[in-house]
C-alpha positions in Angstrom: 104.1 66.4 -60.7 104.3 66.4 -56.9 100.5 66.0 -56.4 100.9 63.2 -59.0 103.2 61.1 -57.1 101.5 62.0 -53.9 98.7 60.2 -54.6 100.4 57.2 -56.5 102.3 56.9 -53.5 99.1 57.1 -51.2 98.3 53.9 -50.0 94.4 52.8 -49.8 93.4 50.7 -46.7 90.0 49.6 -44.7 89.5 50.6 -41.6 87.0 48.9 -39.3 84.2 51.4 -37.7 85.9 54.5 -40.4 85.6 53.1 -43.9 82.2 52.6 -45.8 81.1 49.4 -46.6 82.8 46.6 -45.6 86.1 44.7 -45.9 85.1 42.4 -48.7 83.3 45.2 -50.3 86.7 47.2 -50.2 88.9 44.4 -51.8 86.0 44.2 -54.3 86.4 47.7 -55.4 89.8 47.2 -55.4 89.7 44.0 -58.4 86.9 46.5 -60.0 89.6 49.0 -60.7 92.5 46.4 -61.7 92.7 47.8 -65.2 92.2 51.6 -64.5 94.8 54.1 -63.7 93.9 53.8 -60.5 94.9 50.1 -60.6 98.5 50.7 -62.5 99.0 53.5 -59.5 98.2 50.7 -56.8 100.6 48.0 -58.6 103.3 50.4 -58.8 103.2 51.6 -55.1 102.7 47.6 -54.2 105.9 47.2 -56.5 107.7 49.3 -54.2 106.4 48.4 -50.7 107.5 45.0 -51.4 111.0 45.8 -52.4 111.5 47.5 -49.4 109.8 44.9 -47.0 111.9 42.3 -49.0 115.0 44.3 -47.6 113.7 44.7 -44.2 113.0 41.1 -43.9 117.1 40.7 -45.4 118.5 42.8 -42.8 116.6 41.1 -40.3 117.6 37.4 -40.9 121.1 39.4 -41.1 121.4 40.1 -37.2 121.1 36.4 -36.8 124.4 36.4 -38.0 125.9 37.9 -34.7 129.3 39.4 -35.0 129.4 38.3 -38.3 127.3 41.0 -39.4 127.0 44.0 -36.1 131.1 43.4 -36.4 131.4 45.9 -40.0 133.5 48.9 -39.2 132.2 50.7 -41.6 128.3 49.5 -41.6 126.7 51.5 -38.6 126.4 55.0 -40.6 125.4 54.1 -44.2 123.2 51.4 -43.0 121.5 54.1 -40.4 121.5 56.9 -43.1 119.6 54.1 -45.8 117.2 53.4 -43.2 116.1 56.6 -41.5 117.5 59.8 -43.6 114.4 59.6 -45.6 111.8 58.1 -43.2 110.0 61.4 -43.4 108.9 60.2 -47.1 107.3 57.1 -45.9 103.7 56.4 -45.2 102.6 55.8 -41.5 102.5 52.2 -42.1 105.9 51.8 -43.8 107.2 53.8 -40.7 105.7 51.4 -38.3 107.2 48.8 -40.4 110.8 50.4 -40.3 110.2 50.9 -36.4 109.9 47.1 -35.8 113.0 46.7 -38.0 115.0 49.4 -35.8 113.5 47.3 -32.7 115.0 43.8 -33.9 118.6 45.4 -34.9 118.8 46.8 -31.1 117.3 43.6 -30.0 119.9 41.2 -31.6 122.9 43.5 -31.2 125.5 41.7 -28.6 126.3 43.7 -25.8 129.8 44.3 -26.4 128.9 46.0 -29.5 126.7 48.4 -28.8 129.1 51.4 -28.6 129.7 50.4 -32.1 126.9 49.9 -33.5 124.0 51.7 -31.6 124.4 55.0 -31.3 124.3 56.5 -35.4 120.8 54.3 -35.5 119.1 55.2 -32.2 120.1 58.8 -33.2 118.4 58.7 -36.3 115.8 56.5 -35.4 114.7 59.2 -32.8 115.4 62.4 -35.0 112.9 61.3 -37.4 110.7 60.0 -35.0 110.0 63.0 -33.0 109.8 65.0 -36.7 107.3 62.6 -37.8 105.0 62.0 -35.1 105.2 65.3 -33.5 105.0 67.0 -37.1 101.7 64.6 -37.7 100.1 65.8 -35.0 100.4 69.7 -35.3 99.4 69.3 -38.7 96.2 67.1 -37.2 95.5 70.0 -35.1 95.8 72.7 -37.5 93.1 70.7 -40.0 90.8 70.0 -37.0 90.3 73.8 -36.6 88.5 73.9 -40.6 85.3 71.8 -40.2 85.3 68.7 -42.9 82.0 66.6 -44.0 81.9 63.6 -46.3 84.8 61.9 -47.4 87.1 64.5 -46.1 86.2 63.6 -42.8 86.5 60.6 -43.0 89.9 60.6 -44.6 90.7 62.8 -41.4 89.4 59.9 -39.0 91.5 57.2 -40.7 94.4 59.5 -40.3 94.0 60.3 -37.1 93.6 56.7 -36.6 96.9 55.1 -38.4 98.7 58.7 -36.2 97.7 57.0 -33.2 99.2 53.7 -34.1 102.5 55.4 -35.0 102.6 57.0 -32.0 101.7 54.2 -29.8 104.1 52.0 -31.8 106.9 54.8 -31.6 105.8 55.3 -27.1 107.0 51.4 -26.7 109.8 51.3 -28.5 111.0 54.0 -25.7 109.7 52.6 -23.3 110.9 49.0 -24.4 114.4 50.9 -24.2 114.1 52.7 -21.2 112.4 49.5 -19.2 114.2 49.3 -15.8 113.9 45.6 -15.4 115.7 44.7 -18.8 119.0 43.1 -18.5 121.5 42.5 -20.6 121.2 38.8 -22.7 123.4 35.9 -21.4 122.7 33.6 -24.4 125.6 34.3 -26.3 128.7 35.1 -23.5 131.8 36.5 -25.0 135.2 34.6 -25.1 136.5 34.6 -21.5 140.7 33.4 -21.3 140.3 32.3 -24.6 138.3 29.7 -23.8 135.1 28.5 -26.1 131.7 30.1 -25.0 130.4 26.6 -23.6 133.2 26.0 -21.1 132.5 29.3 -19.8 130.1 28.9 -16.5 127.0 31.0 -16.0 128.6 32.7 -13.1 131.4 34.0 -15.1 129.1 35.1 -18.2 126.8 36.6 -15.8 129.4 38.6 -14.2 131.2 39.3 -17.6 127.6 40.8 -18.9 127.2 42.8 -15.8 130.6 45.2 -17.4 128.5 46.6 -19.5 125.5 49.0 -19.3 122.0 48.0 -19.6 120.2 49.2 -22.6 118.4 52.0 -20.3 121.9 53.0 -18.8 123.4 53.1 -23.2 120.7 55.4 -24.2 121.1 57.8 -21.4 124.9 57.8 -21.1 125.6 58.9 -25.0 124.1 62.5 -24.9 123.8 62.4 -29.5 121.2 59.5 -28.1 119.5 61.3 -25.2 119.2 64.7 -26.2 116.5 63.3 -29.3 115.3 61.0 -26.9 114.0 63.7 -24.2 112.7 66.1 -27.0 110.6 62.9 -28.3 109.3 62.5 -24.8 108.9 65.9 -23.8 106.3 66.1 -27.3 104.6 63.1 -26.2 103.5 64.9 -23.2 101.8 67.4 -25.2 99.9 65.3 -28.2 96.4 64.9 -27.3 96.6 60.6 -26.9 95.8 59.8 -23.6 96.7 56.2 -23.6 100.3 57.7 -25.3 100.7 60.5 -22.7 100.0 58.2 -19.9 102.1 55.5 -21.0 105.2 58.4 -21.1 104.5 60.1 -17.8 105.2 56.8 -16.1 108.3 56.3 -17.9 109.8 59.9 -17.2 108.8 59.3 -13.5 111.5 56.4 -13.9 113.9 58.5 -15.0 114.0 61.3 -13.1 115.6 59.8 -9.9 118.4 58.5 -12.3 119.9 62.1 -12.4 119.3 63.0 -8.9 122.0 63.2 -6.2 123.9 60.5 -5.4 123.0 58.7 -2.4 125.5 58.8 0.7 128.7 56.7 -0.2 131.3 55.4 2.3 134.6 57.1 2.9 136.9 56.5 0.1 140.2 55.3 0.4 141.8 58.2 1.7 139.7 59.2 4.3 137.2 61.7 1.5 133.8 61.4 2.2 132.0 61.2 -1.1 128.5 61.6 0.2 126.1 64.1 -1.2 128.4 65.0 -4.3 126.8 66.0 -7.6 126.5 62.8 -9.2 123.7 60.5 -11.0 122.9 57.0 -8.9 124.5 55.1 -11.7 128.1 54.7 -12.3 127.4 55.6 -16.2 126.0 58.5 -16.9 128.5 61.2 -17.2 128.4 64.2 -15.0 127.5 67.0 -17.4 125.2 64.8 -19.4 123.4 64.0 -16.3 123.8 68.2 -15.6 122.3 68.9 -18.7 119.6 66.4 -18.9 118.6 67.2 -15.0 118.0 70.9 -16.3 116.4 70.1 -19.5 113.9 67.5 -17.5 113.2 70.9 -14.9 112.7 72.8 -17.4 111.1 71.6 -20.7 109.2 68.6 -19.4 108.0 70.9 -16.1 106.4 73.7 -18.2 105.1 70.7 -21.0 103.6 68.9 -17.9 102.2 72.2 -16.8 100.3 73.1 -20.3 98.4 69.5 -20.4 97.4 69.9 -16.8 95.8 73.7 -18.0 94.0 71.8 -20.8 90.6 70.0 -20.5 91.7 67.6 -22.8 94.1 66.2 -19.9 91.6 66.1 -17.4 91.9 62.3 -16.5 95.7 62.9 -16.6 95.7 65.5 -14.2 96.9 63.1 -11.1 99.9 61.5 -13.8 101.0 64.9 -14.6 101.1 66.4 -11.3 103.1 62.9 -9.9 105.5 63.6 -12.6 106.1 67.5 -11.5 106.4 66.6 -7.9 108.8 63.8 -8.0 110.8 66.1 -10.6 111.1 68.9 -8.0 111.8 66.6 -4.7 114.6 64.7 -6.7 116.3 68.0 -7.7 115.5 70.2 -4.7 118.7 69.8 -3.2 120.6 70.4 -6.1 119.4 73.0 -8.2 116.3 75.0 -7.7 115.0 75.4 -11.8 112.3 73.4 -11.3 111.5 75.7 -8.3 111.9 78.5 -10.5 109.5 77.7 -13.5 106.7 76.7 -10.5 107.1 80.5 -9.1 106.8 81.6 -12.0 103.4 80.6 -12.9 100.5 83.0 -12.5 99.4 83.3 -9.4 102.1 81.6 -7.9 103.1 83.0 -4.5 106.9 82.3 -3.6 106.2 81.5 -0.2 103.3 78.6 -1.2 105.6 76.9 -2.9 108.9 77.0 -1.0 106.4 75.6 1.8 105.0 72.8 -0.3 108.2 71.6 -0.7 109.5 71.4 2.1 106.4 69.1 3.2 107.1 67.1 0.2 110.2 66.3 0.8 108.6 64.2 4.1 106.1 63.0 2.3 105.1 59.7 0.6 104.5 60.1 -3.4 100.4 60.4 -3.0 100.9 63.2 -0.3 103.3 64.8 -3.1 100.8 64.8 -5.8 97.9 66.3 -3.5 100.3 69.0 -2.8 101.3 69.5 -6.3 97.9 69.9 -7.0 97.1 71.8 -4.8 99.8 74.5 -5.6 98.4 74.2 -9.2 94.9 74.1 -8.6 94.2 77.6 -10.5 95.6 76.7 -13.2 94.2 73.1 -14.2 92.0 72.5 -16.6 88.4 71.2 -16.1 86.6 68.6 -18.5 83.9 69.7 -21.2 80.8 68.3 -20.0 81.7 70.3 -16.6 82.5 73.9 -17.9 79.0 75.0 -18.4 78.3 73.5 -14.4 80.9 75.6 -13.5 80.3 78.5 -15.4 77.1 78.3 -13.7 77.9 78.0 -9.8 80.2 81.0 -10.0 79.7 83.6 -7.8 82.1 86.3 -8.4 81.9 89.7 -9.9 82.7 89.7 -13.6 85.0 92.5 -12.9 87.1 89.8 -10.4 89.6 87.4 -11.8 88.5 84.0 -12.4 88.7 81.9 -8.8 87.5 78.3 -9.2 85.4 79.2 -5.4 82.0 79.2 -5.5 79.6 80.7 -3.6 77.0 78.5 -1.5 73.4 78.9 -1.8 71.2 79.1 1.5 70.2 75.5 1.4 73.6 74.5 0.5 75.1 76.2 3.1 72.4 74.9 5.8 74.1 71.6 5.4 77.4 72.7 5.8 76.2 73.7 9.8 75.4 72.0 12.6 71.4 72.1 13.1 71.0 74.3 15.9 69.4 72.2 19.5 66.1 72.0 19.8 63.8 71.4 23.3 61.0 69.7 21.7 58.9 67.7 24.1 60.0 70.1 26.9 57.8 72.3 29.0 58.7 75.6 27.8 59.5 74.9 24.7 58.7 77.4 21.7 57.5 76.3 18.4 57.7 78.6 15.3 55.0 78.6 12.3 56.0 76.1 9.8 55.4 78.6 7.2 58.9 80.1 8.3 61.0 77.2 7.8 59.6 76.1 4.3 60.1 79.6 2.8 63.6 79.3 3.5 64.0 76.1 1.7 62.3 77.2 -1.3 64.6 80.1 -0.9 67.5 77.8 -0.6 66.3 75.7 -3.6 65.8 78.6 -6.1 69.0 79.7 -5.2 70.6 76.6 -6.7 69.2 77.7 -10.4 70.9 81.4 -10.6 72.7 81.8 -13.1 
């Protein structure tokens, strides 16, 4: 019965470049099966989908009621449970629609009511999003181990395509919520001094909204939201989607400095100097939450970056991965050695090299920091599949020796690397050698290029 229900609720869709035939042919086949059991299943599936999407539309319209909707004291918990508790059972298409609804719920929420309404919504959203997206990628990796053909291959391609769309929607949702340039909207200023909203000046309105954290700080200051959020971000670094991984690396690179040491502050009223205390840059994130997030970033995210940097699939993102690791090490080196210890624990890594690299990166530009990190991880970097054969042919070490990226040069390549000897051609007493000796060296060098 479970397999039958699963087939009934499985959406049929056409996708360019993957599905056989044109879109018109697809709709023609659907109409031909209108009076069959497959058509009955399509009608049932369509009815359920219509009811669900109509409910989404109704909830979206209710968000336009402002405080009349968001102000209900008992609404956030039941609404988050109804929307997201069973979201794992939805198809990828329907989950994308649900994530879009969550975006509208967050965007239209009045800033003073965020603490009341958003925590259960965002926590459940990030947990379900991570469980579904990460689980689908793990399942896809297992399926790709077994070779498919014919219709199975087509379905696998469709599944991967819609999974990439779902991953992109999820990553862009996180990017929108954590955008550092996003400010609190001032279209609906709060009441001030009992005056109507129209009587409040723009300056007073802006100052009143600055008393609330931005959406980015709001997500980072609540541990119940930050925990599933960072877990999802870590998993995205390991997903085989270059576009989404690149976006997530840029997001994390802007977040890392938020949990570093505070900037030097002037002495307080009592003369106490608070410079260098272990506090985040912003005033919104509690110290214990910042410390926990900093340790998670220094361990799990660094490990995820190094693991991806080692795989051939992420060869085009090696600079971004190394840049994020360098940012973490430099930002937290004054208050934590966790990231440094993770690097030292890597195979073939020397503690002296890591310490010298960190000391140099502290005084360098971000580009130089990235170069130093790539140099430290040079023996762990993966290479593209197209380059694997070339590198294996040019390696000159014995089979019993450990692997290394240093290659031996042929005689011809070595000749180009050394300066030519000065000749006395045209002078009295200049000696000349037979041309055959030089040609022999060249031929030997060219033959060395093809040695395996």
